[in-house]
TORKOLSE-903611 format. One record per residue (C-alpha): residue number from 1; chain; z, x, y. Coordinates in steps of 0.5 Angstrom, whole numbers. Each point is the difference from the previous one (the first is absolute). Layout:
! TORKOLSE-903611
@k NUM; c A; c3 Z; c1 X; c2 Y
...
This chain:
! TORKOLSE-903611
@k 1; c A; c3 5; c1 -69; c2 39
@k 2; c A; c3 -3; c1 2; c2 -7
@k 3; c A; c3 -7; c1 -2; c2 2
@k 4; c A; c3 0; c1 4; c2 6
@k 5; c A; c3 3; c1 6; c2 -3
@k 6; c A; c3 -5; c1 0; c2 -6
@k 7; c A; c3 -6; c1 -1; c2 6
@k 8; c A; c3 3; c1 6; c2 3
@k 9; c A; c3 0; c1 4; c2 -6
@k 10; c A; c3 -7; c1 -2; c2 -2
@k 11; c A; c3 -2; c1 2; c2 7
@k 12; c A; c3 3; c1 7; c2 0
@k 13; c A; c3 -3; c1 2; c2 -6
@k 14; c A; c3 -7; c1 -2; c2 2
@k 15; c A; c3 1; c1 4; c2 6
@k 16; c A; c3 2; c1 6; c2 -4
@k 17; c A; c3 -6; c1 -1; c2 -4
@k 18; c A; c3 -4; c1 0; c2 6
@k 19; c A; c3 2; c1 6; c2 3
@k 20; c A; c3 0; c1 4; c2 -7
@k 21; c A; c3 -7; c1 3; c2 0
@k 22; c A; c3 -4; c1 2; c2 -6
@k 23; c A; c3 -2; c1 7; c2 2
@k 24; c A; c3 -2; c1 5; c2 -5
@k 25; c A; c3 0; c1 7; c2 3
@k 26; c A; c3 -5; c1 5; c2 -2
@k 27; c A; c3 2; c1 7; c2 -1
@k 28; c A; c3 -7; c1 4; c2 -2
@k 29; c A; c3 -7; c1 -1; c2 0
@k 30; c A; c3 0; c1 -3; c2 7
@k 31; c A; c3 -7; c1 -4; c2 1
@k 32; c A; c3 2; c1 -1; c2 8
@k 33; c A; c3 4; c1 4; c2 5
@k 34; c A; c3 4; c1 -6; c2 1
@k 35; c A; c3 2; c1 0; c2 -8
@k 36; c A; c3 2; c1 8; c2 2
@k 37; c A; c3 4; c1 -2; c2 5
@k 38; c A; c3 4; c1 -6; c2 -3
@k 39; c A; c3 -3; c1 -5; c2 5
@k 40; c A; c3 -1; c1 -7; c2 -3
@k 41; c A; c3 -5; c1 -5; c2 2
@k 42; c A; c3 -6; c1 1; c2 5
@k 43; c A; c3 3; c1 5; c2 5
@k 44; c A; c3 -4; c1 1; c2 6
@k 45; c A; c3 4; c1 4; c2 4
@k 46; c A; c3 8; c1 2; c2 1
@k 47; c A; c3 4; c1 4; c2 5
@k 48; c A; c3 6; c1 3; c2 -2
@k 49; c A; c3 6; c1 1; c2 5
@k 50; c A; c3 7; c1 4; c2 0
@k 51; c A; c3 6; c1 -1; c2 4
@k 52; c A; c3 6; c1 4; c2 -1
@k 53; c A; c3 7; c1 -4; c2 -1
@k 54; c A; c3 5; c1 1; c2 5
@k 55; c A; c3 6; c1 -3; c2 -3
@k 56; c A; c3 2; c1 -1; c2 -7
@k 57; c A; c3 0; c1 -8; c2 0
@k 58; c A; c3 -8; c1 1; c2 1
@k 59; c A; c3 0; c1 -4; c2 6
@k 60; c A; c3 -2; c1 5; c2 5
@k 61; c A; c3 -6; c1 4; c2 -1
@k 62; c A; c3 -4; c1 4; c2 5
@k 63; c A; c3 -7; c1 -2; c2 2
@k 64; c A; c3 -5; c1 -1; c2 -6
@k 65; c A; c3 -5; c1 6; c2 0
@k 66; c A; c3 -7; c1 -1; c2 -4
@k 67; c A; c3 -1; c1 6; c2 -5
@k 68; c A; c3 -6; c1 -3; c2 -4
@k 69; c A; c3 -6; c1 -4; c2 0
@k 70; c A; c3 -5; c1 -2; c2 -5
@k 71; c A; c3 -6; c1 -4; c2 0
@k 72; c A; c3 -3; c1 -2; c2 -7
@k 73; c A; c3 -7; c1 -3; c2 -2
@k 74; c A; c3 -1; c1 -7; c2 -2
@k 75; c A; c3 0; c1 3; c2 -7
@k 76; c A; c3 6; c1 4; c2 0
@k 77; c A; c3 -2; c1 7; c2 3
@k 78; c A; c3 3; c1 4; c2 5
@k 79; c A; c3 -4; c1 0; c2 7
@k 80; c A; c3 4; c1 4; c2 4
@k 81; c A; c3 7; c1 3; c2 0
@k 82; c A; c3 4; c1 2; c2 6
@k 83; c A; c3 6; c1 4; c2 0
@k 84; c A; c3 5; c1 0; c2 6
@k 85; c A; c3 5; c1 5; c2 3
@k 86; c A; c3 7; c1 -2; c2 2
@k 87; c A; c3 -1; c1 -3; c2 7
@k 88; c A; c3 -6; c1 -4; c2 -3
@k 89; c A; c3 -6; c1 5; c2 2
@k 90; c A; c3 -6; c1 1; c2 -5
@k 91; c A; c3 1; c1 6; c2 -4
@k 92; c A; c3 -6; c1 -1; c2 -5
@k 93; c A; c3 -5; c1 -5; c2 -2
@k 94; c A; c3 -5; c1 -1; c2 -6
@k 95; c A; c3 -6; c1 -4; c2 0
@k 96; c A; c3 -3; c1 -2; c2 -7
@k 97; c A; c3 -7; c1 -2; c2 -1
@k 98; c A; c3 -3; c1 -3; c2 -6
@k 99; c A; c3 -7; c1 -2; c2 -3
@k 100; c A; c3 -2; c1 -7; c2 -3
@k 101; c A; c3 4; c1 1; c2 -6
@k 102; c A; c3 7; c1 2; c2 3
@k 103; c A; c3 -1; c1 8; c2 -1
@k 104; c A; c3 3; c1 4; c2 5
@k 105; c A; c3 -6; c1 4; c2 3
@k 106; c A; c3 3; c1 3; c2 7
@k 107; c A; c3 7; c1 1; c2 2
@k 108; c A; c3 2; c1 3; c2 7
@k 109; c A; c3 7; c1 2; c2 2
@k 110; c A; c3 2; c1 2; c2 7
@k 111; c A; c3 6; c1 3; c2 2
@k 112; c A; c3 4; c1 -2; c2 6
@k 113; c A; c3 4; c1 6; c2 1
@k 114; c A; c3 -5; c1 6; c2 -2
@k 115; c A; c3 -7; c1 1; c2 2
@k 116; c A; c3 -2; c1 -1; c2 -7
@k 117; c A; c3 -5; c1 -5; c2 -3
@k 118; c A; c3 -2; c1 -1; c2 -7
@k 119; c A; c3 -6; c1 -3; c2 -3
@k 120; c A; c3 -1; c1 -2; c2 -7
@k 121; c A; c3 -7; c1 -2; c2 -3
@k 122; c A; c3 0; c1 -2; c2 -8
@k 123; c A; c3 -6; c1 -1; c2 -4
@k 124; c A; c3 0; c1 -3; c2 -7
@k 125; c A; c3 -6; c1 0; c2 -6
@k 126; c A; c3 2; c1 -5; c2 -5
@k 127; c A; c3 -5; c1 2; c2 -5
@k 128; c A; c3 2; c1 7; c2 0
@k 129; c A; c3 7; c1 -1; c2 1
@k 130; c A; c3 1; c1 5; c2 6
@k 131; c A; c3 3; c1 -1; c2 7
@k 132; c A; c3 -1; c1 5; c2 6
@k 133; c A; c3 6; c1 0; c2 5
@k 134; c A; c3 -2; c1 4; c2 7
@k 135; c A; c3 6; c1 1; c2 5
@k 136; c A; c3 -1; c1 3; c2 7
@k 137; c A; c3 6; c1 2; c2 4
@k 138; c A; c3 -1; c1 1; c2 8
@k 139; c A; c3 -8; c1 1; c2 -2
@k 140; c A; c3 2; c1 7; c2 -3
@k 141; c A; c3 4; c1 0; c2 -6
@k 142; c A; c3 -4; c1 -3; c2 -6
@k 143; c A; c3 2; c1 -2; c2 -7
@k 144; c A; c3 -4; c1 -2; c2 -6
@k 145; c A; c3 2; c1 -4; c2 -6
@k 146; c A; c3 -5; c1 -1; c2 -6
@k 147; c A; c3 3; c1 -4; c2 -5
@k 148; c A; c3 -2; c1 -2; c2 -7
@k 149; c A; c3 3; c1 -6; c2 -4
@k 150; c A; c3 0; c1 -2; c2 -7
@k 151; c A; c3 3; c1 -4; c2 -5
@k 152; c A; c3 3; c1 -6; c2 3
@k 153; c A; c3 -2; c1 2; c2 6
@k 154; c A; c3 5; c1 6; c2 1
@k 155; c A; c3 -1; c1 6; c2 4
@k 156; c A; c3 -2; c1 6; c2 -5
@k 157; c A; c3 -2; c1 5; c2 5
@k 158; c A; c3 0; c1 2; c2 7
@k 159; c A; c3 -3; c1 5; c2 4
@k 160; c A; c3 3; c1 2; c2 7
@k 161; c A; c3 -3; c1 4; c2 5
@k 162; c A; c3 3; c1 2; c2 7
@k 163; c A; c3 -2; c1 6; c2 4
@k 164; c A; c3 -4; c1 3; c2 -5
@k 165; c A; c3 5; c1 0; c2 -5
@k 166; c A; c3 -1; c1 -4; c2 -7
@k 167; c A; c3 5; c1 -3; c2 -4
@k 168; c A; c3 -1; c1 -3; c2 -7
@k 169; c A; c3 5; c1 -6; c2 -3
@k 170; c A; c3 -1; c1 -2; c2 -7
@k 171; c A; c3 4; c1 -6; c2 -3
@k 172; c A; c3 1; c1 -1; c2 -7
@k 173; c A; c3 3; c1 -7; c2 -3
@k 174; c A; c3 3; c1 -3; c2 -6
@k 175; c A; c3 0; c1 -7; c2 -1
@k 176; c A; c3 4; c1 -5; c2 -5
@k 177; c A; c3 -3; c1 -6; c2 -3
@k 178; c A; c3 1; c1 -4; c2 6
@k 179; c A; c3 -4; c1 5; c2 4
@k 180; c A; c3 7; c1 2; c2 4
@k 181; c A; c3 0; c1 7; c2 2
@k 182; c A; c3 5; c1 4; c2 -4
@k 183; c A; c3 -2; c1 7; c2 2
@k 184; c A; c3 -4; c1 2; c2 6
@k 185; c A; c3 -1; c1 8; c2 2
@k 186; c A; c3 -2; c1 2; c2 7
@k 187; c A; c3 -3; c1 7; c2 -1
@k 188; c A; c3 -1; c1 4; c2 7
@k 189; c A; c3 -3; c1 7; c2 -1
@k 190; c A; c3 6; c1 2; c2 -5
@k 191; c A; c3 5; c1 -5; c2 3
@k 192; c A; c3 1; c1 -6; c2 -5
@k 193; c A; c3 4; c1 -6; c2 2
@k 194; c A; c3 2; c1 -5; c2 -6
@k 195; c A; c3 2; c1 -7; c2 0
@k 196; c A; c3 3; c1 -3; c2 -6
@k 197; c A; c3 1; c1 -8; c2 0
@k 198; c A; c3 4; c1 -5; c2 -5
@k 199; c A; c3 -1; c1 -7; c2 0
@k 200; c A; c3 4; c1 -6; c2 -3
@k 201; c A; c3 -3; c1 -5; c2 -5
@k 202; c A; c3 -3; c1 -4; c2 6
@k 203; c A; c3 -4; c1 6; c2 3
@k 204; c A; c3 5; c1 1; c2 6
@k 205; c A; c3 1; c1 7; c2 1
@k 206; c A; c3 7; c1 2; c2 -1
@k 207; c A; c3 0; c1 8; c2 1
@k 208; c A; c3 -4; c1 5; c2 3
@k 209; c A; c3 1; c1 7; c2 1
@k 210; c A; c3 -4; c1 4; c2 5
@k 211; c A; c3 -1; c1 7; c2 2
@k 212; c A; c3 0; c1 8; c2 -3
@k 213; c A; c3 3; c1 4; c2 -5
@k 214; c A; c3 6; c1 2; c2 4
@k 215; c A; c3 1; c1 -7; c2 4
@k 216; c A; c3 -1; c1 -7; c2 -1
@k 217; c A; c3 1; c1 -7; c2 3
@k 218; c A; c3 2; c1 -5; c2 -5
@k 219; c A; c3 0; c1 -8; c2 2
@k 220; c A; c3 4; c1 -5; c2 -5
@k 221; c A; c3 -3; c1 -7; c2 2
@k 222; c A; c3 5; c1 -6; c2 -3
@k 223; c A; c3 -3; c1 -7; c2 0
@k 224; c A; c3 4; c1 -7; c2 0
@k 225; c A; c3 -4; c1 -6; c2 -2
@k 226; c A; c3 -7; c1 4; c2 0
@k 227; c A; c3 2; c1 2; c2 7
@k 228; c A; c3 2; c1 7; c2 3
@k 229; c A; c3 7; c1 0; c2 1
@k 230; c A; c3 2; c1 7; c2 1
@k 231; c A; c3 -3; c1 7; c2 1
@k 232; c A; c3 4; c1 6; c2 -2
@k 233; c A; c3 -3; c1 7; c2 3
@k 234; c A; c3 2; c1 7; c2 -3
@k 235; c A; c3 -2; c1 7; c2 1
@k 236; c A; c3 -1; c1 4; c2 -7
@k 237; c A; c3 1; c1 8; c2 0
@k 238; c A; c3 -3; c1 5; c2 -5
@k 239; c A; c3 7; c1 0; c2 -4
@k 240; c A; c3 -1; c1 -8; c2 -1
@k 241; c A; c3 6; c1 -1; c2 5
@k 242; c A; c3 -2; c1 -6; c2 4
@k 243; c A; c3 4; c1 -3; c2 7
@k 244; c A; c3 0; c1 -7; c2 2
@k 245; c A; c3 -4; c1 0; c2 7
@k 246; c A; c3 0; c1 -8; c2 1
@k 247; c A; c3 0; c1 -7; c2 -2
@k 248; c A; c3 -3; c1 -6; c2 3
@k 249; c A; c3 1; c1 -7; c2 -2
@k 250; c A; c3 -4; c1 -5; c2 1
@k 251; c A; c3 0; c1 -8; c2 1
@k 252; c A; c3 -5; c1 -4; c2 -4
@k 253; c A; c3 -6; c1 0; c2 5
@k 254; c A; c3 1; c1 8; c2 0
@k 255; c A; c3 3; c1 1; c2 6
@k 256; c A; c3 5; c1 6; c2 0
@k 257; c A; c3 7; c1 -3; c2 1
@k 258; c A; c3 5; c1 6; c2 -1
@k 259; c A; c3 -2; c1 7; c2 0
@k 260; c A; c3 5; c1 6; c2 -2
@k 261; c A; c3 -2; c1 7; c2 1
@k 262; c A; c3 4; c1 6; c2 -3
@k 263; c A; c3 2; c1 7; c2 1
@k 264; c A; c3 1; c1 4; c2 -7
@k 265; c A; c3 0; c1 -7; c2 -3
@k 266; c A; c3 6; c1 -2; c2 4
@k 267; c A; c3 -1; c1 -6; c2 4
@k 268; c A; c3 -1; c1 2; c2 8
@k 269; c A; c3 -3; c1 -6; c2 3
@k 270; c A; c3 -1; c1 -7; c2 -1
@k 271; c A; c3 -5; c1 -5; c2 4
@k 272; c A; c3 0; c1 -8; c2 -1
@k 273; c A; c3 -6; c1 -4; c2 2
@k 274; c A; c3 1; c1 -8; c2 2
@k 275; c A; c3 -6; c1 -4; c2 1
@k 276; c A; c3 -3; c1 -6; c2 3
@k 277; c A; c3 -6; c1 -3; c2 -3
@k 278; c A; c3 -6; c1 -4; c2 3
@k 279; c A; c3 -3; c1 -6; c2 -4
@k 280; c A; c3 -5; c1 5; c2 -4
@k 281; c A; c3 6; c1 4; c2 -2
@k 282; c A; c3 -1; c1 6; c2 4
@k 283; c A; c3 6; c1 3; c2 4
@k 284; c A; c3 0; c1 -1; c2 7
@k 285; c A; c3 7; c1 3; c2 2
@k 286; c A; c3 3; c1 5; c2 -4
@k 287; c A; c3 8; c1 3; c2 2
@k 288; c A; c3 1; c1 7; c2 -2
@k 289; c A; c3 7; c1 2; c2 -1
@k 290; c A; c3 3; c1 7; c2 -3
@k 291; c A; c3 6; c1 2; c2 -3
@k 292; c A; c3 1; c1 8; c2 0
@k 293; c A; c3 4; c1 2; c2 -6
@k 294; c A; c3 0; c1 7; c2 2
@k 295; c A; c3 5; c1 -2; c2 6
@k 296; c A; c3 4; c1 -5; c2 -5
@k 297; c A; c3 -3; c1 -6; c2 3
@k 298; c A; c3 3; c1 -7; c2 -3
@k 299; c A; c3 -5; c1 -5; c2 3
@k 300; c A; c3 -7; c1 0; c2 2
@k 301; c A; c3 -2; c1 1; c2 8
@k 302; c A; c3 -6; c1 -4; c2 2
@k 303; c A; c3 -4; c1 5; c2 4
@k 304; c A; c3 -7; c1 -4; c2 2
@k 305; c A; c3 -4; c1 -6; c2 -1
@k 306; c A; c3 -7; c1 0; c2 -2
@k 307; c A; c3 -5; c1 -6; c2 2
@k 308; c A; c3 -7; c1 -2; c2 -2
@k 309; c A; c3 -4; c1 -5; c2 4
@k 310; c A; c3 -6; c1 -2; c2 -5
@k 311; c A; c3 -6; c1 -4; c2 1
@k 312; c A; c3 -4; c1 -3; c2 -6
@k 313; c A; c3 -7; c1 -1; c2 -1
@k 314; c A; c3 -2; c1 -8; c2 0
């Protein structure tokens, strides 16, 4: 009997360790679109569906309807993105075209609701460190962006030309000893937007303040065991008063599991997400529940279920 219990214990520990994936999410400096979307492994395509829940026990749902579909290259860059409306009809589709080095050269966006097509062409000069983007909408409206890059490949200057009007934007940076941006000034004509960042001893950004003189947004990022566990968002006014706008908590894989929204710093609504994952660590089912605090709700009510069908490159 003791041997049997011991064997069961070892087996359960083995299964637990096998299911525990060693995944470290990336939060910035993304090298691929998959990293930016927090997708793990060589994802080839995924389709996302939503089904509203009819009963509180989650057993009865409406028929799932597709709301998003994305295709990726073998190197992890988006080939196409398609958004769908309430009844599964295409609302917008975007196709991306790359050169041999995976640099984006062309993007075509077509709208399903309005007669609007957008074509974006991108040209880069690695020697001069410049980039030219030309955007044409419905073959009539034309917008040009001329960008120049400098230290650490950060954009330093951008010229925007639209309908004969020219706008100049200048970017000024200040770095710490680890080449982290601690100050960024974005100057457009006479308007200046300032971003100030603070980092911990591991180089993780823990506070960011962005905005104008009389209104700014502040973000506080909290880490646990080297992973983001919570982000707090505040509005900051010219009199230094700040209001809590929202708080998002994450699991160890950087999936939001709890989101609180506030009004005048008072808790208004709370959203809870419960996930089911595939063997690669990507979620394939998300159950979303809401608690309306302004109605004095005492418990979470399940609202809808999102599911994803994921196909991988072999």
